[in-house]
ZANU-957535 format. One record per atom (N, C-alpha, C): residue number from 1; residue in one letter; atom name; y, z, x. Coordinates in nm, 2 decimals. Atoms other than C-alpha are relative to their C-alpha. Layout:
BEGIN
{node NUM, "A", "CA", {Y, Z, X}}
...
//
This chain:
BEGIN
{node 1, "M", "N", {0.01, -0.14, -0.06}}
{node 1, "M", "CA", {0.84, 0.46, 1.89}}
{node 1, "M", "C", {0.05, 0.10, -0.10}}
{node 2, "P", "N", {-0.04, -0.11, 0.10}}
{node 2, "P", "CA", {0.85, 0.77, 1.66}}
{node 2, "P", "C", {0.11, 0.08, 0.07}}
{node 3, "T", "N", {-0.11, -0.09, -0.05}}
{node 3, "T", "CA", {1.15, 1.00, 1.69}}
{node 3, "T", "C", {-0.07, 0.13, 0.05}}
{node 4, "S", "N", {0.06, -0.12, -0.05}}
{node 4, "S", "CA", {1.09, 1.33, 1.86}}
{node 4, "S", "C", {-0.03, 0.10, -0.11}}
{node 5, "E", "N", {0.02, -0.08, 0.12}}
{node 5, "E", "CA", {1.12, 1.50, 1.52}}
{node 5, "E", "C", {-0.14, -0.03, -0.06}}
{node 6, "A", "N", {0.12, 0.04, 0.06}}
{node 6, "A", "CA", {0.84, 1.29, 1.38}}
{node 6, "A", "C", {-0.12, 0.03, 0.09}}
{node 7, "A", "N", {0.11, -0.03, -0.09}}
{node 7, "A", "CA", {0.63, 1.33, 1.69}}
{node 7, "A", "C", {-0.04, 0.15, 0.00}}
{node 8, "A", "N", {0.02, -0.14, 0.01}}
{node 8, "A", "CA", {0.67, 1.71, 1.67}}
{node 8, "A", "C", {-0.08, 0.04, -0.13}}
{node 9, "I", "N", {0.07, -0.03, 0.13}}
{node 9, "I", "CA", {0.57, 1.72, 1.30}}
{node 9, "I", "C", {-0.14, -0.05, 0.01}}
{node 10, "A", "N", {0.14, 0.06, -0.01}}
{node 10, "A", "CA", {0.27, 1.49, 1.38}}
{node 10, "A", "C", {-0.09, 0.09, 0.08}}
{node 11, "A", "N", {0.08, -0.08, -0.08}}
{node 11, "A", "CA", {0.15, 1.72, 1.65}}
{node 11, "A", "C", {-0.03, 0.13, -0.07}}
{node 12, "D", "N", {0.02, -0.13, 0.07}}
{node 12, "D", "CA", {0.19, 2.04, 1.44}}
{node 12, "D", "C", {-0.10, -0.03, -0.12}}
{node 13, "L", "N", {0.09, 0.03, 0.11}}
{node 13, "L", "CA", {0.02, 1.87, 1.14}}
{node 13, "L", "C", {-0.14, -0.03, 0.05}}
{node 14, "R", "N", {0.13, 0.03, -0.06}}
{node 14, "R", "CA", {-0.27, 1.74, 1.35}}
{node 14, "R", "C", {-0.07, 0.13, 0.04}}
{node 15, "T", "N", {0.06, -0.13, -0.04}}
{node 15, "T", "CA", {-0.33, 2.09, 1.49}}
{node 15, "T", "C", {-0.04, 0.08, -0.12}}
{node 16, "A", "N", {0.03, -0.08, 0.12}}
{node 16, "A", "CA", {-0.31, 2.26, 1.15}}
{node 16, "A", "C", {-0.11, -0.06, -0.08}}
{node 17, "M", "N", {0.11, 0.07, 0.08}}
{node 17, "M", "CA", {-0.53, 2.00, 0.98}}
{node 17, "M", "C", {-0.13, 0.02, 0.07}}
{node 18, "G", "N", {0.13, -0.02, -0.08}}
{node 18, "G", "CA", {-0.79, 2.03, 1.26}}
{node 18, "G", "C", {-0.05, 0.14, -0.02}}
{node 19, "K", "N", {0.04, -0.14, 0.02}}
{node 19, "K", "CA", {-0.80, 2.41, 1.22}}
{node 19, "K", "C", {-0.06, 0.02, -0.14}}
{node 20, "L", "N", {0.05, -0.01, 0.14}}
{node 20, "L", "CA", {-0.83, 2.38, 0.84}}
{node 20, "L", "C", {-0.13, -0.07, -0.02}}
{node 21, "L", "N", {0.12, 0.07, 0.02}}
{node 21, "L", "CA", {-1.10, 2.12, 0.86}}
{node 21, "L", "C", {-0.12, 0.07, 0.06}}
{node 22, "R", "N", {0.10, -0.08, -0.06}}
{node 22, "R", "CA", {-1.30, 2.33, 1.10}}
{node 22, "R", "C", {-0.04, 0.12, -0.08}}
{node 23, "R", "N", {0.03, -0.12, 0.09}}
{node 23, "R", "CA", {-1.27, 2.63, 0.87}}
{node 23, "R", "C", {-0.08, -0.04, -0.12}}
{node 24, "V", "N", {0.07, 0.05, 0.12}}
{node 24, "V", "CA", {-1.37, 2.43, 0.56}}
{node 24, "V", "C", {-0.14, -0.04, 0.03}}
{node 25, "K", "N", {0.13, 0.05, -0.04}}
{node 25, "K", "CA", {-1.67, 2.29, 0.75}}
{node 25, "K", "C", {-0.10, 0.12, 0.00}}
{node 26, "H", "N", {0.09, -0.12, 0.01}}
{node 26, "H", "CA", {-1.81, 2.65, 0.75}}
{node 26, "H", "C", {-0.07, 0.01, -0.14}}
{node 27, "E", "N", {0.05, 0.00, 0.13}}
{node 27, "E", "CA", {-1.87, 2.60, 0.38}}
{node 27, "E", "C", {-0.10, -0.11, -0.03}}
{node 28, "D", "N", {0.08, 0.12, 0.01}}
{node 28, "D", "CA", {-2.06, 2.27, 0.43}}
{node 28, "D", "C", {-0.15, 0.03, 0.00}}
{node 29, "R", "N", {0.15, 0.01, -0.01}}
{node 29, "R", "CA", {-2.43, 2.22, 0.36}}
{node 29, "R", "C", {-0.04, -0.14, 0.03}}
{node 30, "I", "N", {0.03, 0.14, -0.03}}
{node 30, "I", "CA", {-2.41, 1.84, 0.39}}
{node 30, "I", "C", {0.09, -0.04, 0.11}}
{node 31, "P", "N", {-0.09, 0.04, -0.10}}
{node 31, "P", "CA", {-2.28, 1.69, 0.71}}
{node 31, "P", "C", {0.11, -0.09, -0.05}}
{node 32, "L", "N", {-0.13, 0.07, 0.05}}
{node 32, "L", "CA", {-1.93, 1.55, 0.68}}
{node 32, "L", "C", {-0.02, -0.15, -0.02}}
{node 33, "G", "N", {0.01, 0.14, 0.02}}
{node 33, "G", "CA", {-2.02, 1.19, 0.73}}
{node 33, "G", "C", {-0.08, -0.04, -0.12}}
{node 34, "Q", "N", {0.09, 0.03, 0.12}}
{node 34, "Q", "CA", {-2.30, 1.20, 0.47}}
{node 34, "Q", "C", {0.08, 0.04, -0.13}}
{node 35, "A", "N", {-0.08, -0.03, 0.12}}
{node 35, "A", "CA", {-2.07, 1.38, 0.22}}
{node 35, "A", "C", {0.10, -0.10, -0.03}}
{node 36, "A", "N", {-0.10, 0.11, 0.02}}
{node 36, "A", "CA", {-1.81, 1.11, 0.28}}
{node 36, "A", "C", {-0.06, -0.12, -0.07}}
{node 37, "V", "N", {0.07, 0.12, 0.06}}
{node 37, "V", "CA", {-2.07, 0.84, 0.19}}
{node 37, "V", "C", {-0.03, 0.03, -0.15}}
{node 38, "L", "N", {0.02, -0.04, 0.14}}
{node 38, "L", "CA", {-2.17, 1.03, -0.12}}
{node 38, "L", "C", {0.13, 0.00, -0.09}}
{node 39, "G", "N", {-0.12, 0.01, 0.07}}
{node 39, "G", "CA", {-1.81, 1.07, -0.22}}
{node 39, "G", "C", {0.05, -0.14, -0.03}}
{node 40, "A", "N", {-0.04, 0.14, 0.02}}
{node 40, "A", "CA", {-1.74, 0.70, -0.17}}
{node 40, "A", "C", {-0.08, -0.06, -0.12}}
{node 41, "L", "N", {0.08, 0.05, 0.11}}
{node 41, "L", "CA", {-2.03, 0.62, -0.40}}
{node 41, "L", "C", {0.03, 0.06, -0.13}}
{node 42, "D", "N", {-0.05, -0.06, 0.12}}
{node 42, "D", "CA", {-1.91, 0.86, -0.65}}
{node 42, "D", "C", {0.13, -0.06, -0.06}}
{node 43, "R", "N", {-0.13, 0.05, 0.04}}
{node 43, "R", "CA", {-1.56, 0.72, -0.66}}
{node 43, "R", "C", {-0.01, -0.15, -0.03}}
{node 44, "N", "N", {0.00, 0.14, 0.01}}
{node 44, "N", "CA", {-1.65, 0.35, -0.62}}
{node 44, "N", "C", {-0.12, -0.06, -0.08}}
{node 45, "G", "N", {0.12, 0.05, 0.06}}
{node 45, "G", "CA", {-1.99, 0.32, -0.78}}
{node 45, "G", "C", {-0.09, -0.06, 0.11}}
{node 46, "A", "N", {0.10, 0.06, -0.10}}
{node 46, "A", "CA", {-2.28, 0.12, -0.62}}
{node 46, "A", "C", {0.07, -0.09, 0.09}}
{node 47, "M", "N", {-0.05, 0.08, -0.10}}
{node 47, "M", "CA", {-2.20, -0.05, -0.30}}
{node 47, "M", "C", {-0.10, -0.05, 0.10}}
{node 48, "T", "N", {0.09, 0.04, -0.10}}
{node 48, "T", "CA", {-2.37, -0.25, -0.03}}
{node 48, "T", "C", {0.03, 0.09, 0.13}}
{node 49, "T", "N", {-0.02, -0.08, -0.12}}
{node 49, "T", "CA", {-2.42, -0.08, 0.31}}
{node 49, "T", "C", {0.12, -0.05, 0.08}}
{node 50, "S", "N", {-0.11, 0.06, -0.07}}
{node 50, "S", "CA", {-2.17, -0.33, 0.46}}
{node 50, "S", "C", {0.13, 0.05, -0.06}}
{node 51, "D", "N", {-0.12, -0.04, 0.07}}
{node 51, "D", "CA", {-1.91, -0.24, 0.20}}
{node 51, "D", "C", {0.03, 0.15, 0.03}}
{node 52, "L", "N", {-0.02, -0.14, -0.03}}
{node 52, "L", "CA", {-1.97, 0.13, 0.26}}
{node 52, "L", "C", {0.05, 0.02, 0.15}}
{node 53, "A", "N", {-0.04, -0.01, -0.14}}
{node 53, "A", "CA", {-1.93, 0.08, 0.64}}
{node 53, "A", "C", {0.15, -0.03, 0.01}}
{node 54, "A", "N", {-0.14, 0.04, 0.00}}
{node 54, "A", "CA", {-1.60, -0.10, 0.58}}
{node 54, "A", "C", {0.09, 0.11, -0.06}}
{node 55, "D", "N", {-0.08, -0.11, 0.06}}
{node 55, "D", "CA", {-1.48, 0.18, 0.34}}
{node 55, "D", "C", {0.01, 0.12, 0.09}}
{node 56, "Q", "N", {0.00, -0.12, -0.09}}
{node 56, "Q", "CA", {-1.57, 0.45, 0.59}}
{node 56, "Q", "C", {0.05, -0.03, 0.14}}
{node 57, "R", "N", {-0.05, 0.05, -0.13}}
{node 57, "R", "CA", {-1.44, 0.25, 0.88}}
{node 57, "R", "C", {-0.10, 0.04, 0.12}}
{node 58, "V", "N", {0.10, -0.01, -0.10}}
{node 58, "V", "CA", {-1.77, 0.27, 1.08}}
{node 58, "V", "C", {-0.07, -0.13, 0.01}}
{node 59, "R", "N", {0.08, 0.11, -0.02}}
{node 59, "R", "CA", {-2.00, 0.02, 1.22}}
{node 59, "R", "C", {-0.12, -0.01, -0.10}}
{node 60, "P", "N", {0.11, 0.01, 0.09}}
{node 60, "P", "CA", {-2.27, -0.12, 0.99}}
{node 60, "P", "C", {-0.12, 0.07, 0.04}}
{node 61, "Q", "N", {0.12, -0.06, -0.05}}
{node 61, "Q", "CA", {-2.54, 0.01, 1.21}}
{node 61, "Q", "C", {0.01, 0.15, -0.02}}
{node 62, "S", "N", {-0.02, -0.14, 0.02}}
{node 62, "S", "CA", {-2.40, 0.36, 1.19}}
{node 62, "S", "C", {-0.02, 0.04, -0.15}}
{node 63, "M", "N", {0.01, -0.02, 0.14}}
{node 63, "M", "CA", {-2.38, 0.33, 0.81}}
{node 63, "M", "C", {-0.15, -0.01, -0.04}}
{node 64, "A", "N", {0.14, 0.01, 0.04}}
{node 64, "A", "CA", {-2.74, 0.21, 0.79}}
{node 64, "A", "C", {-0.08, 0.12, 0.03}}
{node 65, "R", "N", {0.07, -0.13, -0.03}}
{node 65, "R", "CA", {-2.85, 0.53, 0.97}}
{node 65, "R", "C", {0.03, 0.10, -0.11}}
{node 66, "S", "N", {-0.04, -0.10, 0.10}}
{node 66, "S", "CA", {-2.65, 0.74, 0.73}}
{node 66, "S", "C", {-0.07, -0.02, -0.14}}
{node 67, "V", "N", {0.07, 0.04, 0.12}}
{node 67, "V", "CA", {-2.79, 0.55, 0.43}}
{node 67, "V", "C", {-0.15, 0.04, 0.01}}
{node 68, "G", "N", {0.14, -0.03, -0.02}}
{node 68, "G", "CA", {-3.14, 0.60, 0.57}}
{node 68, "G", "C", {-0.02, 0.15, -0.02}}
{node 69, "L", "N", {0.01, -0.15, 0.01}}
{node 69, "L", "CA", {-3.09, 0.98, 0.60}}
{node 69, "L", "C", {0.02, 0.04, -0.14}}
{node 70, "L", "N", {-0.03, -0.03, 0.14}}
{node 70, "L", "CA", {-2.95, 1.00, 0.25}}
{node 70, "L", "C", {-0.12, -0.04, -0.09}}
{node 71, "M", "N", {0.11, 0.05, 0.07}}
{node 71, "M", "CA", {-3.24, 0.80, 0.12}}
{node 71, "M", "C", {-0.12, 0.10, 0.01}}
{node 72, "E", "N", {0.11, -0.10, -0.03}}
{node 72, "E", "CA", {-3.49, 1.04, 0.29}}
{node 72, "E", "C", {0.02, 0.13, -0.08}}
{node 73, "Q", "N", {-0.03, -0.12, 0.07}}
{node 73, "Q", "CA", {-3.32, 1.33, 0.11}}
{node 73, "Q", "C", {0.00, -0.02, -0.15}}
{node 74, "N", "N", {-0.01, 0.04, 0.14}}
{node 74, "N", "CA", {-3.33, 1.14, -0.22}}
{node 74, "N", "C", {0.13, 0.03, -0.07}}
{node 75, "L", "N", {-0.14, -0.02, 0.05}}
{node 75, "L", "CA", {-2.95, 1.17, -0.25}}
{node 75, "L", "C", {0.06, -0.13, -0.05}}
{node 76, "I", "N", {-0.04, 0.14, 0.04}}
{node 76, "I", "CA", {-2.91, 0.79, -0.30}}
{node 76, "I", "C", {-0.12, -0.08, -0.03}}
{node 77, "T", "N", {0.11, 0.10, 0.03}}
{node 77, "T", "CA", {-3.12, 0.51, -0.44}}
{node 77, "T", "C", {0.05, -0.14, 0.04}}
{node 78, "R", "N", {-0.03, 0.14, -0.02}}
{node 78, "R", "CA", {-3.14, 0.14, -0.37}}
{node 78, "R", "C", {-0.04, -0.08, -0.12}}
{node 79, "R", "N", {0.04, 0.09, 0.10}}
{node 79, "R", "CA", {-3.14, -0.14, -0.62}}
{node 79, "R", "C", {0.04, -0.14, 0.04}}
{node 80, "A", "N", {-0.03, 0.14, -0.03}}
{node 80, "A", "CA", {-3.12, -0.52, -0.61}}
{node 80, "A", "C", {0.15, -0.03, -0.05}}
{node 81, "H", "N", {-0.13, 0.04, 0.03}}
{node 81, "H", "CA", {-2.77, -0.67, -0.61}}
{node 81, "H", "C", {-0.01, -0.10, -0.12}}
{node 82, "P", "N", {0.02, 0.08, 0.12}}
{node 82, "P", "CA", {-2.72, -0.83, -0.96}}
{node 82, "P", "C", {0.03, -0.15, 0.02}}
{node 83, "T", "N", {-0.04, 0.14, -0.01}}
{node 83, "T", "CA", {-2.57, -1.16, -0.83}}
{node 83, "T", "C", {-0.05, -0.06, 0.13}}
{node 84, "D", "N", {0.04, 0.05, -0.13}}
{node 84, "D", "CA", {-2.70, -1.19, -0.47}}
{node 84, "D", "C", {-0.13, 0.06, 0.04}}
{node 85, "G", "N", {0.13, -0.05, -0.03}}
{node 85, "G", "CA", {-3.07, -1.16, -0.41}}
{node 85, "G", "C", {-0.02, 0.04, 0.14}}
{node 86, "R", "N", {0.02, -0.03, -0.14}}
{node 86, "R", "CA", {-3.02, -1.12, -0.04}}
{node 86, "R", "C", {0.05, 0.15, 0.03}}
{node 87, "K", "N", {-0.06, -0.13, -0.02}}
{node 87, "K", "CA", {-2.83, -0.79, -0.08}}
{node 87, "K", "C", {-0.06, 0.11, -0.09}}
{node 88, "T", "N", {0.04, -0.12, 0.08}}
{node 88, "T", "CA", {-2.91, -0.44, -0.21}}
{node 88, "T", "C", {0.12, 0.09, -0.01}}
{node 89, "L", "N", {-0.11, -0.10, 0.02}}
{node 89, "L", "CA", {-2.68, -0.18, -0.35}}
{node 89, "L", "C", {-0.06, 0.14, 0.01}}
{node 90, "V", "N", {0.04, -0.14, 0.00}}
{node 90, "V", "CA", {-2.70, 0.19, -0.29}}
{node 90, "V", "C", {0.09, 0.07, -0.09}}
{node 91, "E", "N", {-0.07, -0.08, 0.09}}
{node 91, "E", "CA", {-2.59, 0.44, -0.54}}
{node 91, "E", "C", {-0.05, 0.14, 0.00}}
{node 92, "L", "N", {0.04, -0.14, 0.01}}
{node 92, "L", "CA", {-2.59, 0.81, -0.61}}
{node 92, "L", "C", {-0.12, 0.02, -0.09}}
{node 93, "S", "N", {0.11, -0.04, 0.09}}
{node 93, "S", "CA", {-2.91, 0.96, -0.74}}
{node 93, "S", "C", {0.05, 0.12, -0.08}}
{node 94, "A", "N", {-0.04, -0.12, 0.07}}
{node 94, "A", "CA", {-2.90, 1.25, -0.99}}
{node 94, "A", "C", {0.01, 0.11, 0.10}}
{node 95, "A", "N", {0.00, -0.11, -0.10}}
{node 95, "A", "CA", {-2.99, 1.48, -0.70}}
{node 95, "A", "C", {0.13, -0.01, 0.09}}
{node 96, "G", "N", {-0.12, 0.02, -0.08}}
{node 96, "G", "CA", {-2.71, 1.32, -0.49}}
{node 96, "G", "C", {0.13, 0.05, -0.07}}
{node 97, "R", "N", {-0.12, -0.04, 0.08}}
{node 97, "R", "CA", {-2.45, 1.38, -0.77}}
{node 97, "R", "C", {0.00, 0.15, 0.00}}
{node 98, "T", "N", {0.01, -0.14, 0.00}}
{node 98, "T", "CA", {-2.57, 1.74, -0.80}}
{node 98, "T", "C", {0.04, 0.06, 0.13}}
{node 99, "A", "N", {-0.03, -0.05, -0.14}}
{node 99, "A", "CA", {-2.55, 1.80, -0.42}}
{node 99, "A", "C", {0.15, -0.02, 0.03}}
{node 100, "L", "N", {-0.14, 0.03, -0.03}}
{node 100, "L", "CA", {-2.21, 1.64, -0.40}}
{node 100, "L", "C", {0.09, 0.09, -0.08}}
{node 101, "E", "N", {-0.08, -0.09, 0.08}}
{node 101, "E", "CA", {-2.07, 1.85, -0.69}}
{node 101, "E", "C", {0.00, 0.14, 0.06}}
{node 102, "A", "N", {0.01, -0.13, -0.05}}
{node 102, "A", "CA", {-2.20, 2.16, -0.53}}
{node 102, "A", "C", {0.08, 0.01, 0.13}}
{node 103, "E", "N", {-0.08, 0.00, -0.12}}
{node 103, "E", "CA", {-2.05, 2.07, -0.19}}
{node 103, "E", "C", {0.15, 0.00, -0.02}}
{node 104, "R", "N", {-0.15, -0.01, 0.03}}
{node 104, "R", "CA", {-1.71, 2.00, -0.34}}
{node 104, "R", "C", {0.04, 0.13, -0.05}}
{node 105, "G", "N", {-0.03, -0.13, 0.05}}
{node 105, "G", "CA", {-1.73, 2.32, -0.53}}
{node 105, "G", "C", {0.01, 0.11, 0.11}}
{node 106, "R", "N", {-0.01, -0.09, -0.11}}
{node 106, "R", "CA", {-1.80, 2.52, -0.21}}
{node 106, "R", "C", {0.13, -0.01, 0.08}}
{node 107, "R", "N", {-0.12, 0.02, -0.08}}
{node 107, "R", "CA", {-1.52, 2.36, -0.02}}
{node 107, "R", "C", {0.13, 0.03, -0.08}}
{node 108, "A", "N", {-0.12, -0.03, 0.08}}
{node 108, "A", "CA", {-1.26, 2.37, -0.30}}
{node 108, "A", "C", {0.01, 0.15, -0.04}}
{node 109, "G", "N", {0.00, -0.14, 0.03}}
{node 109, "G", "CA", {-1.37, 2.72, -0.39}}
{node 109, "G", "C", {0.06, 0.09, 0.11}}
{node 110, "W", "N", {-0.06, -0.07, -0.11}}
{node 110, "W", "CA", {-1.30, 2.86, -0.05}}
{node 110, "W", "C", {0.15, -0.02, 0.02}}
{node 111, "L", "N", {-0.14, 0.03, -0.02}}
{node 111, "L", "CA", {-0.97, 2.68, -0.02}}
{node 111, "L", "C", {0.08, 0.05, -0.11}}
{node 112, "A", "N", {-0.07, -0.05, 0.12}}
{node 112, "A", "CA", {-0.86, 2.78, -0.37}}
{node 112, "A", "C", {0.02, 0.15, 0.02}}
{node 113, "Q", "N", {-0.01, -0.15, -0.03}}
{node 113, "Q", "CA", {-0.93, 3.15, -0.28}}
{node 113, "Q", "C", {0.10, 0.02, 0.11}}
{node 114, "A", "N", {-0.09, -0.01, -0.11}}
{node 114, "A", "CA", {-0.74, 3.11, 0.04}}
{node 114, "A", "C", {0.15, -0.02, -0.04}}
{node 115, "I", "N", {-0.13, 0.03, 0.05}}
{node 115, "I", "CA", {-0.44, 2.95, -0.13}}
{node 115, "I", "C", {0.05, 0.12, -0.09}}
{node 116, "E", "N", {-0.04, -0.11, 0.08}}
{node 116, "E", "CA", {-0.43, 3.23, -0.39}}
{node 116, "E", "C", {0.03, 0.12, 0.08}}
{node 117, "A", "N", {-0.02, -0.13, -0.08}}
{node 117, "A", "CA", {-0.46, 3.51, -0.13}}
{node 117, "A", "C", {0.11, -0.01, 0.09}}
{node 118, "E", "N", {-0.10, 0.01, -0.11}}
{node 118, "E", "CA", {-0.22, 3.37, 0.13}}
{node 118, "E", "C", {0.13, -0.05, -0.04}}
{node 119, "L", "N", {-0.12, 0.07, 0.02}}
{node 119, "L", "CA", {0.05, 3.17, -0.04}}
{node 119, "L", "C", {0.07, 0.06, -0.12}}
{node 120, "T", "N", {-0.09, -0.04, 0.12}}
{node 120, "T", "CA", {0.34, 3.27, -0.27}}
{node 120, "T", "C", {0.00, -0.12, -0.10}}
{node 121, "H", "N", {-0.01, 0.11, 0.11}}
{node 121, "H", "CA", {0.41, 3.07, -0.59}}
{node 121, "H", "C", {0.08, -0.12, 0.06}}
{node 122, "E", "N", {-0.08, 0.11, -0.05}}
{node 122, "E", "CA", {0.68, 2.87, -0.41}}
{node 122, "E", "C", {-0.07, -0.07, 0.11}}
{node 123, "E", "N", {0.08, 0.06, -0.10}}
{node 123, "E", "CA", {0.45, 2.80, -0.12}}
{node 123, "E", "C", {-0.11, -0.09, -0.06}}
{node 124, "R", "N", {0.10, 0.08, 0.07}}
{node 124, "R", "CA", {0.18, 2.68, -0.36}}
{node 124, "R", "C", {0.06, -0.13, -0.05}}
{node 125, "E", "N", {-0.07, 0.12, 0.05}}
{node 125, "E", "CA", {0.43, 2.44, -0.52}}
{node 125, "E", "C", {0.03, -0.10, 0.11}}
{node 126, "L", "N", {-0.02, 0.08, -0.11}}
{node 126, "L", "CA", {0.53, 2.31, -0.18}}
{node 126, "L", "C", {-0.13, -0.07, 0.05}}
{node 127, "L", "N", {0.13, 0.06, -0.04}}
{node 127, "L", "CA", {0.17, 2.26, -0.08}}
{node 127, "L", "C", {-0.05, -0.11, -0.10}}
{node 128, "A", "N", {0.04, 0.10, 0.10}}
{node 128, "A", "CA", {0.10, 2.07, -0.40}}
{node 128, "A", "C", {0.07, -0.13, 0.02}}
{node 129, "H", "N", {-0.08, 0.12, -0.03}}
{node 129, "H", "CA", {0.38, 1.83, -0.32}}
{node 129, "H", "C", {-0.04, -0.06, 0.14}}
{node 130, "S", "N", {0.04, 0.04, -0.13}}
{node 130, "S", "CA", {0.26, 1.81, 0.04}}
{node 130, "S", "C", {-0.13, -0.08, -0.01}}
{node 131, "A", "N", {0.13, 0.07, 0.01}}
{node 131, "A", "CA", {-0.09, 1.70, -0.07}}
{node 131, "A", "C", {0.02, -0.14, -0.04}}
{node 132, "A", "N", {-0.02, 0.14, 0.04}}
{node 132, "A", "CA", {0.05, 1.39, -0.23}}
{node 132, "A", "C", {0.06, -0.08, 0.12}}
{node 133, "L", "N", {-0.05, 0.07, -0.12}}
{node 133, "L", "CA", {0.24, 1.31, 0.09}}
{node 133, "L", "C", {-0.11, -0.03, 0.10}}
{node 134, "L", "N", {0.11, 0.02, -0.09}}
{node 134, "L", "CA", {-0.07, 1.36, 0.30}}
{node 134, "L", "C", {-0.09, -0.11, -0.05}}
{node 135, "E", "N", {0.09, 0.11, 0.05}}
{node 135, "E", "CA", {-0.27, 1.13, 0.07}}
{node 135, "E", "C", {0.07, -0.13, 0.03}}
{node 136, "R", "N", {-0.07, 0.12, -0.03}}
{node 136, "R", "CA", {0.00, 0.87, 0.11}}
{node 136, "R", "C", {-0.01, -0.04, 0.15}}
{node 137, "L", "N", {0.02, 0.02, -0.14}}
{node 137, "L", "CA", {-0.02, 0.90, 0.49}}
{node 137, "L", "C", {-0.14, -0.05, 0.03}}
{node 138, "A", "N", {0.14, 0.03, -0.02}}
{node 138, "A", "CA", {-0.40, 0.88, 0.48}}
{node 138, "A", "C", {-0.03, -0.14, -0.04}}
{node 139, "T", "N", {0.04, 0.14, 0.05}}
{node 139, "T", "CA", {-0.40, 0.55, 0.30}}
{node 139, "T", "C", {0.09, -0.11, 0.07}}
{node 140, "R", "N", {-0.08, 0.10, -0.07}}
{node 140, "R", "CA", {-0.15, 0.38, 0.53}}
{node 140, "R", "C", {-0.08, -0.08, 0.09}}
//
């Protein structure tokens, strides 16, 4: 059972992150789930749909729908698995890479402007350290 201090921090953090996420979504052109799939393929390289589902912690059926939508938009391509003929791999297409880079630029651009406009130098340093802590919590 978490301490009351940890519970209070968790509640405040969840509220703040929710507000920030909703604000950053205004910059989105690609739905969040699809952008997450493109990002996973960018970080990890080609993957099976099952591996993508596990990576994103969604059901394989849900991932199959996302992959289908991304295929329709020519943002990903399929190719045969090199060692298992029963499987196929999906990977970023050139258009997918371009779209992902543009999406990241929009999101990071807005956030960078907000950080510059709203935070002092000391607050920016604190935020930089906090980002590493948040990453550590996210991978737990």
